[in-house]
C-alpha positions in Angstrom: 0.1 0.1 0.0 2.7 2.3 0.9 4.4 1.8 -2.4 1.5 2.8 -4.4 0.9 5.8 -2.4 4.5 6.8 -2.9 4.0 6.1 -6.5 1.1 8.4 -6.7 3.0 11.3 -5.1 5.9 10.7 -7.4 3.6 11.0 -10.5 2.4 14.2 -9.4 5.8 15.5 -9.1 7.1 14.6 -12.4 7.3 18.1 -13.6 9.8 18.9 -10.7 13.2 20.4 -11.9 16.1 18.0 -12.0 18.3 17.5 -9.0 21.5 19.1 -10.1 21.4 22.7 -11.1 24.9 23.2 -12.8 24.3 26.1 -15.3 25.9 28.7 -12.8 29.2 26.8 -12.7 29.1 26.2 -16.5 29.3 30.0 -17.1 32.7 30.1 -15.4 34.1 27.7 -18.1 35.7 29.0 -21.3 33.7 27.0 -23.8 33.5 27.7 -27.4 30.2 26.8 -29.3 31.6 25.2 -32.5 28.9 26.5 -34.7 30.2 30.0 -34.2 33.9 29.5 -33.9 36.1 27.6 -36.4 37.8 24.5 -35.0 41.7 24.5 -34.9 43.0 22.3 -37.9 45.8 20.8 -36.0 46.6 20.0 -32.2 48.6 17.4 -30.4 45.7 15.9 -28.4 42.0 15.6 -29.1 39.9 14.4 -26.2 36.3 13.3 -26.7 34.0 13.8 -23.9 33.3 16.5 -21.6 32.3 14.4 -18.5 34.4 13.9 -15.3 36.8 11.6 -17.0 37.5 13.6 -20.2 37.8 16.9 -18.2 40.1 15.2 -15.8 42.5 13.8 -18.5 42.6 17.4 -20.0 43.3 18.9 -16.5 46.2 16.5 -15.6 47.7 16.7 -19.2 47.8 20.5 -18.9 49.2 20.3 -15.4 52.1 18.1 -16.9 52.9 20.7 -19.3 50.9 19.5 -22.4 49.0 22.7 -23.7 48.1 21.9 -27.2 44.9 20.1 -26.4 41.4 20.2 -27.8 38.4 18.8 -25.9 35.3 18.1 -27.8 31.9 17.4 -26.4 29.0 16.5 -28.6 26.5 18.1 -26.2 27.0 20.4 -23.3 29.8 20.0 -20.9 28.9 17.6 -18.0 25.6 16.8 -19.5 25.9 13.1 -19.9 26.1 10.5 -17.1 28.1 12.9 -15.2 25.2 15.2 -14.7 23.0 12.3 -13.0 25.7 10.8 -11.0 24.6 10.3 -7.3 27.7 12.3 -6.3 29.0 9.8 -3.8 32.8 9.6 -3.5 33.8 6.2 -1.9 37.2 4.8 -1.3 35.9 1.5 0.0 36.9 -0.6 -3.0 38.2 -4.2 -3.3 41.2 -3.4 -5.6 44.1 -1.6 -4.3 44.6 0.4 -7.5 40.8 1.5 -7.2 41.3 2.6 -3.6 44.3 4.7 -4.7 42.4 6.3 -7.6 39.5 7.1 -5.3 41.7 8.6 -2.6 43.5 10.8 -5.1 40.1 11.9 -6.4 39.0 12.7 -2.9 41.9 14.9 -2.4 41.7 16.5 -5.7 38.1 17.4 -5.5 38.7 18.7 -2.0 41.0 21.6 -3.3 39.3 22.1 -6.6 37.0 25.1 -5.2 39.9 26.9 -3.9 41.8 26.3 -7.2 39.1 27.4 -9.6 36.6 29.4 -7.5 33.8 27.2 -8.7 31.7 25.6 -5.9 31.6 21.8 -6.3 29.4 21.0 -3.4 32.2 19.0 -1.7 31.2 17.8 1.8 33.3 15.3 3.8 30.5 13.1 5.1 32.2 10.0 5.7 30.7 6.7 4.6 29.2 3.6 6.4 29.3 0.2 4.8 27.0 -2.1 6.6 27.1 -5.9 7.1 24.1 -8.0 7.7 25.9 -11.2 7.6 29.2 -12.4 9.0 30.5 -13.0 5.5 29.9 -9.5 4.6 31.8 -8.4 7.8 34.7 -10.5 6.8 34.7 -8.7 3.3 34.7 -5.3 4.9 37.5 -6.4 7.3 39.6 -7.4 4.4 38.8 -3.9 2.7 39.6 -2.1 6.0 42.9 -3.8 6.4 43.9 -2.6 2.8 42.5 0.9 3.3 44.7 1.4 6.6 48.0 0.5 5.2 47.7 3.0 2.2 46.8 5.8 4.5 43.1 5.9 4.2 41.4 6.2 7.8 38.8 3.6 8.4 37.5 1.2 11.2 35.2 -1.6 11.7 32.4 -0.4 14.1 29.5 -2.1 16.0 25.6 -1.7 15.1 25.4 0.7 18.1 28.0 3.0 16.6 26.3 3.0 13.4 23.1 4.2 15.0 25.1 7.1 16.8 26.5 8.2 13.5 23.3 7.9 11.6 20.2 7.9 14.0 17.6 7.3 11.2 19.0 3.9 10.5 17.4 0.7 11.5 20.4 -1.4 12.9 18.6 -4.4 14.4 19.6 -6.9 11.7 23.3 -5.7 11.5 26.2 -7.7 12.6 28.8 -4.8 12.1 29.9 -2.0 9.7 32.9 -0.1 8.4 33.2 3.6 8.9 35.3 5.5 6.4 35.4 9.1 7.8 37.0 11.0 4.9 34.7 9.7 2.2 32.5 12.7 0.7 29.7 13.9 -1.5 30.1 16.3 -4.3 28.2 17.8 -7.3 29.7 15.6 -10.1 28.7 18.1 -12.8 30.3 20.9 -11.0 33.5 19.0 -10.5 33.8 18.4 -14.2 33.1 22.1 -14.9 35.8 22.9 -12.4 38.2 20.6 -14.0 37.3 22.0 -17.4 37.9 25.7 -16.1 41.3 24.8 -14.7 42.2 23.1 -18.0 40.9 26.0 -20.0 43.2 28.3 -17.9 46.2 26.1 -18.8 45.6 26.5 -22.4 43.1 23.6 -23.3 40.6 24.6 -26.0 37.0 23.3 -25.2 34.3 23.1 -27.8 30.8 21.8 -27.2 28.2 20.7 -29.5 30.8 19.1 -31.7 30.5 15.5 -32.5 33.4 13.1 -33.4 32.5 11.1 -36.3 35.5 8.8 -36.4 39.3 8.8 -35.9 41.7 8.8 -38.8 44.3 6.3 -38.9 47.4 5.8 -41.1 49.8 2.8 -40.8 48.4 1.9 -37.3 48.9 5.5 -35.8 46.4 8.2 -35.1 46.5 11.0 -37.6 43.4 13.1 -36.8 39.7 13.1 -36.2 36.7 13.7 -38.4 34.0 15.9 -36.7 30.7 17.3 -37.9 32.5 20.8 -38.0 35.5 19.5 -39.9 38.9 17.7 -39.5 41.6 18.2 -36.9 45.0 16.7 -37.3 46.5 15.3 -34.1 49.0 12.8 -32.7 46.9 11.4 -29.8 43.2 10.8 -29.4 41.5 10.1 -26.0 38.1 8.4 -26.1 36.4 9.4 -22.9 33.0 9.1 -24.6 31.2 7.2 -21.6 28.2 5.2 -22.8 29.4 5.9 -26.6 32.8 4.8 -26.2 31.9 1.4 -27.6 30.4 2.8 -30.6 33.1 5.4 -31.3 35.7 2.9 -31.1 34.1 0.7 -33.8 33.5 3.9 -36.0 37.3 4.1 -36.7 39.0 3.4 -40.0 40.8 0.7 -37.8 38.1 -0.5 -35.2 39.3 -0.3 -31.5 37.4 -2.7 -29.3 36.3 -1.1 -26.0 34.0 -3.8 -24.3 31.4 -1.9 -22.3 27.7 -1.8 -22.3 24.9 0.5 -20.6 22.2 -0.4 -18.1 19.4 1.7 -16.6 20.3 2.8 -13.4 17.6 4.3 -10.8 17.7 6.3 -7.7 14.9 8.4 -6.0 15.0 11.9 -4.3 12.8 12.8 -1.4 11.6 16.0 0.2 13.4 16.9 3.4 12.8 14.8 6.5 10.7 16.5 9.3 14.1 17.0 11.0 16.1 17.6 8.0 19.3 15.6 7.6 22.5 17.4 8.3 24.6 18.1 5.2 27.4 16.0 6.9 25.2 13.0 7.5 27.3 10.0 6.5 26.6 8.1 3.1 25.2 4.6 3.6 26.0 1.5 1.6 23.7 -1.5 2.5 25.3 -4.0 0.0 23.2 -6.8 1.4 20.1 -4.7 0.8 21.5 -3.7 -2.6 21.2 0.0 -1.9 23.1 3.2 -1.2 21.5 6.2 0.7 23.1 9.8 1.0 21.8 13.2 2.2 20.2 15.4 -0.5 18.9 18.7 0.6 17.8 17.5 4.0 16.1 14.6 2.5 17.8 11.5 0.8 19.0 10.2 -2.5 18.8 6.4 -2.6 19.5 4.0 -5.4 21.0 0.6 -6.0 22.1 -2.4 -8.0 19.1 -4.7 -8.5 19.4 -8.4 -9.3 17.5 -8.0 -12.7 19.2 -5.0 -14.5 17.8 -3.6 -17.7 20.5 -3.3 -20.3 20.0 -0.6 -23.0 21.2 0.7 -26.3 22.5 -2.8 -27.3 21.6 -1.7 -31.1 23.7 1.4 -30.6 20.8 3.8 -29.9 21.8 6.8 -27.9 21.0 10.4 -27.2 23.0 13.6 -27.7 22.6 14.6 -24.2 21.2 11.9 -21.8 17.6 12.8 -20.9 15.7 11.2 -18.1 14.6 7.8 -19.1 11.3 6.5 -18.2 10.3 5.9 -14.5 9.7 2.2 -13.8 8.4 2.0 -10.1 7.7 -1.8 -10.6 11.3 -2.5 -11.4 12.5 -0.2 -8.5 10.1 -1.7 -5.8 12.6 -4.2 -4.4 15.0 -1.5 -3.8 12.4 0.8 -2.4 11.3 -1.9 0.0 14.9 -2.4 1.1 15.2 1.4 1.6 12.1 1.4 4.0 13.4 -1.5 5.9 16.6 0.5 6.6 15.0 3.8 7.2 11.4 3.2 8.4 10.7 7.0 9.0 10.7 7.4 5.1 7.3 5.8 4.9 5.6 9.2 5.4 8.2 11.2 3.3 7.3 12.7 -0.1 9.2 11.6 -3.2 10.5 14.2 -5.6 11.2 11.9 -8.4 12.7 8.7 -9.6 15.7 9.2 -11.8 16.6 6.8 -14.4 19.8 7.4 -16.3 22.2 5.0 -18.2 25.4 3.8 -16.5 28.2 1.9 -18.3 29.6 -1.4 -17.3 32.5 -3.7 -18.3 32.8 -7.5 -18.6 34.9 -7.7 -15.3 33.4 -4.8 -13.2 36.9 -2.8 -13.7 37.2 0.4 -15.6 39.0 0.5 -19.0 42.1 2.6 -19.5 45.2 2.7 -21.6 46.4 2.7 -25.3 44.8 0.5 -28.0 46.6 -2.4 -29.0 46.0 -1.9 -32.6 46.2 1.9 -33.0 49.1 3.7 -31.5 48.3 7.1 -29.9 44.6 6.1 -29.3 43.9 6.2 -25.7 40.7 5.1 -23.7 39.3 6.0 -20.3 35.7 4.6 -20.1 33.7 1.8 -18.6 33.4 3.3 -15.2 30.9 0.9 -13.6 29.0 3.6 -11.8 32.2 4.8 -10.3 33.2 7.5 -12.7 33.2 10.3 -9.9 35.2 8.2 -7.5 37.7 7.1 -9.9 37.7 10.0 -12.3 40.3 12.2 -10.8 42.8 9.3 -10.2 42.3 7.5 -13.4 42.6 10.7 -15.4 45.9 11.3 -13.6 47.3 7.8 -14.5 46.1 8.1 -18.0 47.8 11.5 -18.5 51.0 10.1 -16.9 50.7 7.1 -19.4 50.5 9.6 -22.3 53.3 12.1 -21.1 55.8 9.5 -19.8 55.0 6.4 -21.5 53.8 4.5 -18.4 51.6 5.4 -15.2 53.2 5.6 -11.8 51.2 2.6 -10.5 50.6 -0.8 -11.8 47.3 -0.6 -13.7 47.2 -4.0 -15.5 44.0 -4.7 -13.9 42.6 -1.8 -15.6 44.4 -1.9 -18.9 42.3 -2.2 -22.1 44.7 -4.8 -23.4 43.5 -7.3 -20.8 40.7 -7.9 -23.3 40.6 -9.2 -26.7 38.3 -8.5 -29.7 36.4 -11.6 -28.5 34.7 -9.6 -25.7 33.4 -7.0 -28.1 30.3 -9.0 -29.2 27.2 -7.2 -28.5 25.4 -10.3 -27.4 28.3 -11.1 -25.1 28.2 -7.7 -23.5 24.5 -7.5 -23.1 24.4 -10.8 -21.3 27.6 -10.1 -19.3 26.4 -6.7 -17.9 23.2 -8.3 -16.7 25.4 -10.5 -14.4 27.9 -7.7 -13.7 25.4 -5.1 -12.4 24.1 -7.3 -9.4 27.7 -8.4 -8.7 28.4 -4.7 -7.8 27.0 -5.3 -4.4 27.1 -9.1 -4.3 29.6 -10.7 -1.9 33.0 -10.9 -3.4 34.6 -14.1 -2.5 38.0 -15.6 -3.8 38.0 -17.8 -7.0 34.6 -16.5 -8.2 33.9 -17.1 -11.8 31.5 -15.3 -14.1 28.8 -17.5 -15.3 27.7 -15.7 -18.5 29.6 -15.5 -21.7 31.2 -18.9 -21.2 32.4 -21.5 -23.4 33.7 -19.0 -25.9 37.1 -20.3 -26.3 37.7 -24.0 -25.6 40.2 -26.7 -26.1 39.4 -29.6 -28.5 39.4 -31.6 -25.3 36.6 -29.7 -23.5 33.8 -32.1 -23.8 35.9 -35.2 -23.0 37.3 -33.4 -19.7 33.8 -32.1 -19.0 32.5 -35.6 -19.0 35.2 -36.6 -16.5 34.0 -34.2 -13.9 35.9 -31.0 -14.8 34.9 -27.8 -13.2 35.8 -24.8 -15.2 37.2 -21.3 -14.7 37.6 -18.7 -17.6 40.9 -16.7 -18.5 40.9 -14.4 -21.3 37.7 -15.9 -22.6 39.4 -19.5 -22.4 37.8 -22.2 -20.4 40.4 -23.9 -18.1 39.9 -26.8 -15.7 40.0 -25.9 -12.0 39.8 -29.5 -10.8 38.0 -32.6 -11.6 35.2 -34.0 -9.3 35.2 -37.7 -8.7 32.0 -39.6 -9.6 31.5 -40.4 -5.9 31.9 -36.6 -4.7 29.2 -34.1 -4.4 30.1 -30.4 -4.0 28.0 -27.5 -2.8 25.9 -25.6 -5.3 27.6 -22.6 -6.7 25.8 -20.0 -4.4 26.4 -22.1 -1.3 30.1 -22.7 -2.0 31.1 -19.1 -1.6 33.4 -19.0 1.5 36.3 -17.2 2.9 37.3 -20.5 4.9 38.4 -23.8 3.7 36.7 -24.6 0.3 34.8 -27.8 -0.5 37.4 -28.7 -3.1 40.3 -28.8 -0.8 40.5 -32.7 -0.8 40.0 -33.1 -4.5 43.0 -30.7 -5.2 45.0 -32.6 -2.4 44.6 -35.9 -4.3 45.6 -34.2 -7.6 48.8 -32.6 -6.2 49.7 -36.0 -4.5 49.3 -37.8 -8.0 51.6 -35.1 -9.6 54.2 -35.7 -6.9 54.0 -39.6 -6.8 52.6 -40.9 -10.1 51.6 -38.6 -13.3 48.9 -36.2 -14.0 47.8 -34.4 -17.2 46.7 -30.8 -17.3 45.2 -29.1 -20.3 46.9 -25.8 -20.5 45.9 -25.0 -24.1 44.9 -21.3 -23.1 48.7 -20.3 -23.0 49.7 -17.7 -25.5 51.9 -19.0 -28.1 53.6 -17.0 -30.9 56.2 -18.0 -33.6 58.8 -15.5 -34.8 60.8 -16.5 -38.0 62.7 -14.7 -40.4 64.7 -15.4 -43.9 68.1 -14.5 -42.1 69.2 -13.5 -38.8 66.5 -10.8 -38.4 64.5 -12.8 -35.8 67.4 -13.5 -33.6 68.6 -9.9 -33.7 65.3 -8.4 -32.8 64.6 -10.9 -30.0 68.1 -10.3 -28.4 67.0 -6.5 -28.2 63.6 -7.3 -26.8 64.4 -9.9 -24.3 66.6 -9.7 -21.3 68.2 -13.4 -21.5 70.5 -14.7 -24.3 68.6 -16.4 -27.0 71.5 -17.2 -29.1 71.6 -20.7 -27.9 71.8 -24.1 -29.7 68.6 -25.3 -31.6 66.3 -27.1 -29.3 67.1 -25.4 -26.2 64.6 -23.5 -24.1 65.3 -20.2 -22.4 63.3 -18.6 -19.5 63.2 -14.9 -20.2 60.9 -11.8 -20.4 60.5 -8.6 -22.4 61.3 -5.6 -20.1 60.3 -1.8 -20.3 62.8 1.0 -20.0 62.6 0.9 -16.2 63.5 -2.7 -16.2 60.0 -3.9 -15.3 58.3 -6.8 -16.8 56.1 -6.4 -19.8 56.2 -10.1 -20.5 57.3 -13.2 -18.8 57.7 -16.2 -21.1 59.8 -19.2 -22.3 61.3 -19.4 -25.7 62.2 -22.5 -27.6 64.7 -22.2 -30.5 63.0 -24.4 -33.2 65.7 -23.6 -35.8 68.3 -20.9 -36.5 65.7 -18.6 -37.7 62.6 -19.8 -35.9 61.5 -19.2 -32.2 58.6 -20.6 -30.3 57.3 -18.2 -27.5 54.9 -19.4 -24.6 53.3 -16.8 -22.4 50.6 -16.4 -19.9 47.1 -16.6 -21.1 46.0 -13.0 -20.5 49.1 -11.6 -22.2 47.8 -12.4 -25.6 46.8 -9.0 -26.6 49.4 -7.1 -24.5 52.4 -9.2 -25.7 51.4 -8.9 -29.3 51.1 -5.2 -29.1 54.4 -4.9 -27.4 56.1 -6.9 -30.0 54.5 -5.0 -32.9 55.3 -1.8 -31.4 59.1 -2.6 -31.1 59.7 -4.9 -34.1 60.9 -3.2 -37.3 58.7 -3.3 -40.5 60.5 -5.9 -42.2 58.9 -8.2 -44.8 61.6 -10.8 -44.1 60.5 -10.9 -40.3 57.2 -12.9 -39.5 55.3 -12.7 -36.1 52.5 -15.3 -35.9 50.0 -15.9 -33.1 49.6 -19.6 -33.2 47.6 -19.9 -29.9 44.7 -21.7 -31.6 46.9 -24.1 -33.6 48.2 -26.1 -30.6 46.7 -28.0 -27.7 49.0 -27.9 -24.7 49.0 -30.9 -22.3 51.2 -30.6 -19.2 52.3 -34.1 -18.2 53.6 -33.7 -14.6 55.1 -36.4 -12.2 57.9 -38.8 -11.9 56.1 -41.4 -14.1 55.6 -38.8 -16.9 58.9 -40.1 -18.3 57.4 -43.8 -18.5 54.3 -42.6 -20.3 56.0 -40.7 -22.9 58.7 -43.2 -23.5 56.2 -45.9 -24.1 54.2 -43.6 -26.5 57.2 -42.4 -28.5 59.4 -45.4 -28.4 62.2 -43.0 -27.6 64.2 -42.7 -24.5 63.1 -39.7 -22.3 65.5 -39.8 -19.3 67.4 -36.8 -18.4 70.5 -38.3 -20.2 68.7 -38.5 -23.5 66.3 -35.6 -23.1 67.8 -33.0 -20.8 66.0 -30.3 -18.9 64.8 -27.3 -20.8 65.0 -29.0 -24.0 62.5 -29.0 -27.0 62.1 -31.7 -29.6 59.5 -32.5 -32.3 58.5 -36.1 -31.8 55.8 -38.9 -32.7 53.4 -39.5 -29.9 51.3 -42.5 -30.6 50.2 -42.1 -34.3 50.6 -38.4 -34.4 53.7 -36.7 -35.7 55.1 -33.2 -35.2 54.4 -32.9 -31.4 56.6 -30.3 -29.7 57.7 -31.8 -26.5 59.4 -29.8 -24.0 61.1 -30.9 -20.7 59.6 -28.2 -18.4 56.2 -28.2 -16.4 55.9 -24.6 -15.0 55.8 -26.2 -11.5 59.3 -27.4 -10.6 58.0 -30.9 -10.8 59.4 -33.4 -13.4 57.6 -33.8 -16.5 57.0 -32.6 -20.1 54.9 -30.0 -21.9 53.4 -31.3 -25.2 52.2 -28.8 -27.9 49.9 -30.7 -30.2 48.6 -29.5 -33.6 44.9 -29.4 -32.7 43.8 -32.2 -35.1 45.7 -34.8 -33.2 44.8 -33.3 -29.8 42.0 -36.0 -29.0 44.2 -38.8 -30.3 47.2 -37.9 -28.2 45.1 -37.3 -25.0 43.6 -40.8 -25.3 46.7 -42.4 -25.8 48.3 -40.7 -22.9 45.4 -41.6 -20.6 45.3 -45.2 -21.9 49.0 -45.9 -21.6 49.0 -43.9 -18.3 46.7 -46.2 -16.5 49.2 -48.6 -15.4 51.2 -45.7 -14.0 48.2 -44.2 -12.0 47.5 -41.3 -14.3 44.7 -38.9 -13.6 43.4 -35.5 -14.8 44.3 -32.4 -12.8 43.5 -28.7 -12.9 45.0 -25.3 -12.4 44.3 -25.2 -8.5 46.8 -28.1 -8.2 49.2 -26.3 -10.5 48.9 -23.1 -8.3 49.8 -25.0 -5.2 52.7 -26.7 -6.8 54.3 -23.6 -8.4 53.7 -21.4 -5.1 55.4 -24.0 -2.8 58.2 -23.9 -5.2 58.4 -20.1 -5.0 57.6 -19.6 -8.8 56.4 -16.1 -9.7 53.6 -15.7 -12.3 53.2 -12.6 -14.4 49.9 -10.8 -13.7 49.7 -12.1 -10.1 53.3 -11.6 -8.7 55.0 -9.9 -11.5 54.0 -6.7 -13.3 55.4 -3.9 -15.3 57.0 -2.2 -12.2 58.7 -5.5 -11.1 62.3 -6.0 -12.2 64.1 -9.4 -12.5 66.6 -8.3 -9.7 63.6 -7.7 -7.3 62.3 -11.3 -7.7 65.5 -13.3 -7.7 65.4 -13.9 -11.5 69.1 -12.8 -12.2 69.5 -16.1 -14.1 66.9 -14.8 -16.6 69.0 -11.9 -17.5 72.2 -11.7 -19.3 73.7 -8.2 -18.9 76.9 -9.1 -20.7 75.4 -11.1 -23.7 77.3 -8.7 -26.1 74.5 -6.3 -27.1 71.9 -3.9 -25.7 68.3 -4.7 -24.7 65.4 -2.7 -23.4 65.7 -2.2 -19.7 69.5 -3.1 -19.4 70.4 0.4 -18.3 67.9 0.3 -15.5 69.0 -3.1 -14.2 72.7 -2.1 -14.4 71.7 0.9 -12.2 69.6 -1.3 -9.8 72.5 -3.8 -9.6 74.7 -1.1 -8.5 72.5 0.6 -6.1 70.3 -2.2 -4.7 66.6 -3.1 -4.8 63.8 -1.3 -3.0 61.6 -4.4 -2.8 62.3 -8.1 -2.7 60.1 -11.1 -3.6 59.5 -13.3 -0.4 57.9 -16.5 0.5 56.0 -16.7 3.7 54.9 -19.8 5.5 52.0 -19.3 8.1 52.8 -20.8 11.4 49.9 -20.3 13.8 47.3 -20.8 11.0 44.4 -23.3 11.4 43.7 -24.4 7.9 40.2 -25.8 9.1 39.1 -23.0 11.3 40.7 -19.8 10.3 40.1 -17.4 7.4 42.3 -18.3 4.3 44.7 -15.9 2.7 44.2 -15.3 -1.1 46.2 -12.3 -2.2 46.4 -8.6 -1.3 46.8 -9.1 2.4 49.0 -6.8 4.2 52.5 -8.0 5.3 54.0 -6.7 8.7 57.6 -6.9 9.8 58.2 -6.1 13.4 54.9 -4.6 13.6 55.5 -2.2 10.7 53.7 -2.6 7.3 56.1 -3.4 4.6 54.0 -4.8 1.6 51.3 -6.9 0.4 50.9 -10.7 -0.6 50.6 -11.3 -4.4 49.4 -14.8 -4.4 49.0 -17.8 -2.0 48.0 -21.4 -1.9 47.8 -24.3 0.5 51.1 -26.4 0.4 50.0 -30.1 0.7 53.6 -31.1 1.1 54.3 -28.7 4.0 50.7 -28.8 5.3 51.0 -25.1 5.8 49.6 -22.1 3.8 52.3 -20.3 1.6 52.0 -16.7 0.6 54.3 -14.8 -1.9 54.7 -11.2 -1.8 57.0 -8.2 -1.8 58.7 -6.7 1.2 59.7 -3.1 1.1 61.8 -1.2 3.6 60.1 2.1 4.7 62.0 4.4 6.6 60.3 4.9 10.1 61.4 8.5 10.2 60.4 9.7 6.7 58.4 6.9 5.3 60.8 6.8 2.2 61.7 3.5 0.6 65.2 2.2 1.4 67.3 -0.8 -0.1 66.0 -4.1 0.9 68.9 -6.6 1.5 68.7 -10.4 2.3 69.8 -9.5 5.8 66.8 -7.1 6.3 64.5 -9.9 5.2 66.1 -12.6 7.5 66.2 -10.4 10.6 62.4 -9.7 10.7 59.6 -11.2 12.4 56.5 -11.3 10.1 52.9 -11.4 10.3 50.2 -11.7 7.5 47.0 -9.7 8.1 43.9 -11.8 7.0 40.7 -10.0 7.4 41.9 -8.1 10.4 43.7 -11.0 12.2 47.5 -11.1 12.0 49.1 -14.6 11.7 52.8 -15.3 12.4 54.8 -16.2 9.2 58.3 -17.4 8.5 60.1 -15.6 5.7 62.1 -17.3 3.1 64.2 -16.2 0.3 64.3 -19.7 -1.2 62.1 -22.6 -1.5 61.9 -24.9 1.5 64.1 -28.0 0.8 61.4 -30.4 2.1 59.2 -29.8 -0.9 61.7 -31.4 -3.2 60.8 -35.0 -3.2 63.0 -35.9 -6.2 66.3 -35.0 -7.5 66.2 -31.2 -8.3 66.8 -30.5 -11.8 68.2 -27.3 -13.5 64.9 -25.6 -13.8 63.8 -26.4 -10.2 66.7 -24.3 -8.8 66.5 -21.3 -11.1 65.0 -19.3 -8.2 66.3 -21.0 -5.0 70.1 -20.7 -5.7 69.7 -17.1 -6.5 67.1 -16.0 -3.8 69.9 -16.3 -1.1 72.4 -13.8 -2.9 
């Protein structure tokens, strides 16, 4: 009854003015209407989009000294999604990079009014994140731990304290909450106008009512833009077009895939309460109730992320300026009911209006930034997942750094456009995925969660065969990979019930797979690995690779080299293994999610030479990892060739026959430190070779295994993986990989100067293994990644990955240790002695567990004679 009463009031209020009045601020910005002023014919940078993200990029570029910039807006400044943004600035994020972006945005917006004279409505209200369940409270405790170590004040509070901070909230069903006192509210449109004003004062030219039709490209490089008012030549183009970013990317002469899709987003506005809310009343996020609440002119503004979102504009339909979409009270009713449960006093309150505006979401709930892998000079900042205001300042800063310096000051791989491939740009995929993503914004985030939509997109030829044998699947870069195999007599919990921060239900299954890898033989389908071939007619391939890679690739044919491509700072752009197939041909194996990034890096740095060929052969080969001491017996029997170390040494590659199939590339490596072989099989032979391996292997106790077993094996052996432990800011000297670098190989390579400098002056962080001492695997929270590391009570870094070691019967965490000066907080050199002299703790959800630090793998995990590739890290970590 209350719902329909509220609805009748709202329908009478439909003619009420919009909730943001921003025309006064707009008059402070120097904006040229393109119909009356001729556009410049040439500039250095063109930015498309006059919302928070576009104006933030312009602001930061101009602050960094770039003045020759044109910003184009197809409607009026700040008239898109920015105008209808709820104006909540929250730093309570799951990813550290997102926390840092939001924190920077908060500080930036706080001082904008003083810098520009434009009132932005900034009020430091603080925020309260509510927990109705213990699992939600655990999630908040994990966020709280990360916020504290990066300098953002926050604390876990009781329901009683919640009631004190916000007296109108019903707290009877709460188990706790997190209070972030420095979070704020702000007028998002006025922030955009203030940023634009400051940019304009620094020389940026801004034109509204000017539509970018497409970007002109020549030889893979941006050359200009075509607008409805004429052409502008430029070197750089920045796509900050919000919900239109996807369409604009596809309109280019050479399309740029920007996977994002809009959904309708609803929030309501009320009249002031009888006792109006104070302007500094904290913002409330009730994720279990799927709603957020903030003060609005003494009343409230409240919206949320419903379970059944409404995607829009799939066919590309859009509006010049986003007008208010249709109200849908039936759709909003679950959120309204949740709001009335949380704030019962609202039942008699009059509603001004229900706002419906589009918000853009991405396939993995993370925003998109960076340079296009196919068009140099084409940068993107879009897909903000309803956090454009919170991230806009920080994201604009990082993108500007990327353009000016060639790289941002933080590791932003989790946000990089190149984490996606063209395969994620299907309209059908995007529509289905965002219908899952939008509810996940407030769903409980637990480790090892897999998206359920857009699956079975890229599969191995063995997918159906493995699925029939009980495989449970995870997805990486669109590729299905087995996590583990459920035995016929084992039942696991349904997906929703299996969410946990504690010991998972697959623990015993993975244990048996690990045991089989160590005692018998297992096979893991690793077809998703990125695979490239580089060939040439002469010595061009070797010469180019020697310059691009840090290790010496001038090795005999058939040898495998562990190496990586570094940037100018010595950081890893790529981590890979390369086999020399012939004098003029090389086979490169890289992590799955590096397919686009690695290709772009190679193409950017390889010369245009018709005698040099780079080919992506990922789809041509099925990769089987044969792990365990009996792998040699299985392969010997199938190939009628001796496979012992005397005949087939470590890190060796050879084309062989396996069963009836010819041309199988067999490599003596397993990516785990265990004995065994990788088999790269032409896809037409994949099923035959797999069947033969499983048949012959029966007598040796063979079984299937998945990536969870692989993870446990590699972490207990202290093996670092790119994208988890290594990134573009990590050098080989910081993670004990001196053996993968040849500083004296007789020629220069990218990153060499930085490594020589680091070798002389020391490293400022060091990759370290931690073995948890007082941790109960059955009862305590599990570590996953991102947990703060403490040395002698002082914060020194975060874990990057972790796994349970079934050999040591302990949890093992990997992470980097820094040495922060107690006086100044500045980083100092980290030595082996500094690592060894410390007492360590790992913070898991607010509880600190004692841990032993190691700079080398624990000897007890080696149950066989250590081979050359096993000790590549252990012998060097002690140096």
